[in-house]
Kinemage of the C-alpha trace (Angstrom):
@kinemage 1
@onewidth
@group {chain A} dominant
@subgroup {mainchain}
@vectorlist {calphas} color= white
{ca met a 1} P 32.769 93.270 140.934
{ca ser a 2} L 36.394 94.232 141.426
{ca thr a 3} L 39.637 93.561 139.635
{ca val a 4} L 43.027 93.530 141.341
{ca lys a 5} L 46.158 94.135 139.281
{ca ile a 6} L 49.541 93.497 140.925
{ca arg a 7} L 53.114 94.075 139.866
{ca ser a 8} L 56.127 93.265 141.978
{ca arg a 9} L 59.865 93.384 141.544
{ca gln a 10} L 63.075 93.433 143.489
{ca gln a 11} L 64.819 96.750 143.897
{ca asp a 12} L 67.862 97.579 146.051
{ca gly a 13} L 67.511 94.529 148.339
{ca ser a 14} L 63.800 94.981 148.908
{ca thr a 15} L 60.593 94.018 147.150
{ca leu a 16} L 58.381 96.688 145.636
{ca val a 17} L 54.692 95.871 145.150
{ca his a 18} L 52.216 98.014 143.182
{ca val a 19} L 48.475 97.286 143.327
{ca leu a 20} L 45.522 98.763 141.465
{ca ile a 21} L 42.078 97.785 142.796
{ca glu a 22} L 39.043 98.618 140.701
{ca his a 23} L 36.415 99.682 143.242
{ca pro a 24} L 33.793 102.488 143.318
{ca met a 25} L 34.886 103.850 146.740
{ca glu a 26} L 31.620 105.719 147.398
{ca thr a 27} L 31.648 108.001 150.448
{ca gly a 28} L 27.923 107.928 151.156
{ca arg a 29} L 27.767 111.719 150.779
{ca arg a 30} L 27.336 111.977 147.006
{ca arg a 31} L 23.877 112.303 145.451
{ca asp a 32} L 22.553 110.456 142.423
{ca glu a 33} L 22.237 112.975 139.577
{ca thr a 34} L 18.838 111.718 138.406
{ca thr a 35} L 17.028 110.961 141.683
{ca gly a 36} L 18.826 113.319 144.068
{ca glu a 37} L 19.094 110.539 146.666
{ca leu a 38} L 22.298 109.768 148.512
{ca ile a 39} L 24.398 106.971 147.045
{ca pro a 40} L 25.126 104.473 149.864
{ca ala a 41} L 28.669 104.241 151.198
{ca his a 42} L 30.728 101.502 149.563
{ca phe a 43} L 34.450 101.566 150.267
{ca ile a 44} L 37.411 99.283 150.939
{ca glu a 45} L 38.205 98.984 154.643
{ca gln a 46} L 41.298 96.740 154.609
{ca val a 47} L 44.003 95.663 152.194
{ca leu a 48} L 46.314 92.816 153.248
{ca phe a 49} L 49.702 92.180 151.610
{ca glu a 50} L 51.304 88.736 152.071
{ca his a 51} L 54.716 87.441 151.045
{ca asn a 52} L 54.871 83.620 150.872
{ca gly a 53} L 51.884 83.451 153.260
{ca arg a 54} L 53.366 85.880 155.814
{ca arg a 55} L 51.696 89.239 156.386
{ca val a 56} L 53.968 92.143 155.455
{ca ala a 57} L 51.423 94.987 155.508
{ca leu a 58} L 47.833 95.657 156.526
{ca cys a 59} L 46.352 98.922 155.255
{ca ala a 60} L 43.202 100.515 156.679
{ca leu a 61} L 41.317 102.601 154.111
{ca ser a 62} L 38.246 104.805 154.431
{ca thr a 63} L 35.948 107.063 152.448
{ca ala a 64} L 38.833 109.518 151.973
{ca val a 65} L 40.400 107.275 149.297
{ca ser a 66} L 39.412 107.892 145.680
{ca gln a 67} L 37.861 105.471 143.229
{ca asn a 68} L 40.135 102.643 141.981
{ca pro a 69} L 42.824 102.972 144.667
{ca tyr a 70} L 46.467 102.541 143.672
{ca leu a 71} L 48.724 101.378 146.509
{ca ser a 72} L 52.452 100.664 146.736
{ca ile a 73} L 54.480 99.057 149.488
{ca arg a 74} L 58.114 98.135 149.889
{ca phe a 75} L 59.412 95.463 152.259
{ca arg a 76} L 62.808 93.949 152.962
{ca gly a 77} L 63.555 90.537 151.603
{ca gly a 78} L 61.875 88.588 148.897
{ca lys a 79} L 63.445 87.047 145.867
{ca ser a 80} L 62.515 86.247 142.317
{ca gly a 81} L 59.733 83.635 142.203
{ca asp a 82} L 58.320 84.365 145.694
{ca lys a 83} L 54.520 84.627 145.945
{ca ile a 84} L 52.803 87.936 146.670
{ca arg a 85} L 49.111 87.902 147.576
{ca val a 86} L 46.902 90.961 148.017
{ca ser a 87} L 43.433 90.672 149.605
{ca trp a 88} L 40.847 93.355 150.298
{ca ser a 89} L 37.503 93.622 152.085
{ca asp a 90} L 34.932 96.405 152.032
{ca asn a 91} L 32.215 97.794 154.290
{ca leu a 92} L 29.523 95.706 152.520
{ca gly a 93} L 31.278 92.410 153.278
{ca arg a 94} L 32.591 91.948 149.763
{ca his a 95} L 36.161 90.902 149.194
{ca gly a 96} L 38.682 90.029 146.532
{ca ser a 97} L 42.265 88.928 146.095
{ca ala a 98} L 44.981 88.286 143.544
{ca glu a 99} L 48.372 86.647 143.495
{ca thr a 100} L 51.593 87.146 141.564
{ca thr a 101} L 55.247 86.225 141.793
{ca val a 102} L 58.165 88.560 142.326
{ca ala a 103} L 59.901 89.361 139.032
């Protein structure tokens, strides 16, 4: 259903994490071109960023975010080889996650 792509690296004493989540992010206000019926809302509600199992950021998203959201965070600390995990959940109860190491 969804693919999560993560890149992370150290920069100026902090860790920079970039995430691209493939997700339709439907608002529930758009109509199907062929039937004219509303397309049901389907959007990411939360994105959790973890560094070595410790939460460093929790983002709340809504229908105002476009399809395939791209997010970036920066946090202090982290070193080469540390684990970064990103998890998401949406309004339909679906979820996904991915892990990488700091470069």
